[in-house]
C-alpha positions in Angstrom: -38.1 -24.4 -45.9 -34.9 -24.6 -48.0 -31.5 -23.2 -45.5 -30.2 -20.1 -46.9 -27.4 -20.2 -49.4 -24.4 -20.0 -48.4 -20.7 -18.7 -49.7 -18.8 -22.2 -50.7 -15.8 -20.4 -52.6 -14.5 -17.5 -51.5 -13.3 -14.2 -53.3 -10.2 -14.6 -54.5 -7.5 -11.5 -54.3 -7.0 -10.2 -58.4 -4.2 -8.0 -59.2 -4.1 -6.4 -62.9 -3.4 -3.7 -64.8 -4.3 -0.9 -65.4 -6.4 -0.9 -68.8 -7.2 -4.6 -67.9 -10.2 -6.4 -66.6 -10.5 -7.6 -63.6 -12.5 -11.2 -62.9 -14.4 -11.9 -59.5 -16.0 -15.4 -59.1 -17.7 -16.8 -55.9 -19.6 -20.0 -56.0 -22.7 -20.3 -53.4 -23.8 -23.6 -52.0 -27.0 -23.9 -54.5 -28.8 -21.6 -56.4 -30.8 -19.1 -55.2 -33.4 -16.5 -55.9 -31.7 -14.6 -52.6 -30.2 -11.0 -53.8 -26.7 -11.0 -54.1 -25.1 -7.8 -54.1 -21.4 -6.8 -55.6 -19.6 -4.0 -54.2 -16.1 -1.9 -54.6 -15.5 -0.4 -51.5 -18.8 0.7 -50.1 -20.3 1.4 -53.6 -22.9 -1.3 -54.9 -22.2 -2.2 -58.2 -24.7 -3.0 -61.0 -24.7 -4.4 -64.3 -23.4 -1.7 -67.0 -20.4 -0.7 -69.5 -18.2 -0.7 -67.0 -19.4 -3.7 -64.9 -20.4 -7.2 -65.8 -22.3 -9.4 -63.5 -23.2 -12.9 -64.3 -25.1 -15.4 -62.5 -24.4 -19.3 -64.1 -25.8 -21.8 -61.6 -24.4 -21.6 -58.1 -21.4 -19.2 -60.1 -21.4 -15.8 -59.6 -18.8 -13.3 -61.7 -17.8 -9.9 -61.3 -15.7 -8.4 -64.3 -14.7 -4.9 -64.0 -13.9 -4.2 -67.6 -10.5 -1.7 -68.4 -9.8 -1.1 -64.8 -8.1 2.2 -63.7 -5.8 3.3 -60.4 -9.7 4.3 -59.1 -10.9 1.0 -59.2 -8.6 -0.1 -56.7 -9.6 -1.4 -53.3 -11.6 -3.9 -51.8 -14.5 -6.1 -53.8 -16.8 -7.5 -51.6 -19.7 -10.1 -52.4 -22.8 -10.1 -49.9 -25.8 -12.4 -49.9 -28.2 -12.0 -47.1 -25.6 -12.4 -43.8 -22.9 -14.4 -45.6 -19.9 -11.9 -47.6 -16.5 -12.4 -49.2 -14.4 -9.9 -50.0 -11.2 -9.6 -52.0 
């Protein structure tokens, strides 16, 4: 059984202006089929016209499109028992 993936490159805080995109990235120790989830505050995020969630190998990224003041807050990435926030 393979060890669970861990977060090796954590999220960094992002500052942006209203109407711009905010990009968050983190990297895992290995590619995993394990369910990863992004959150804005306590709200789980899905890929849609406002949010783009990408996975490229071990790199997981979240793009918040045309952010507003309401998007201000904590963004977190959770994978199993591991999490990172910015």
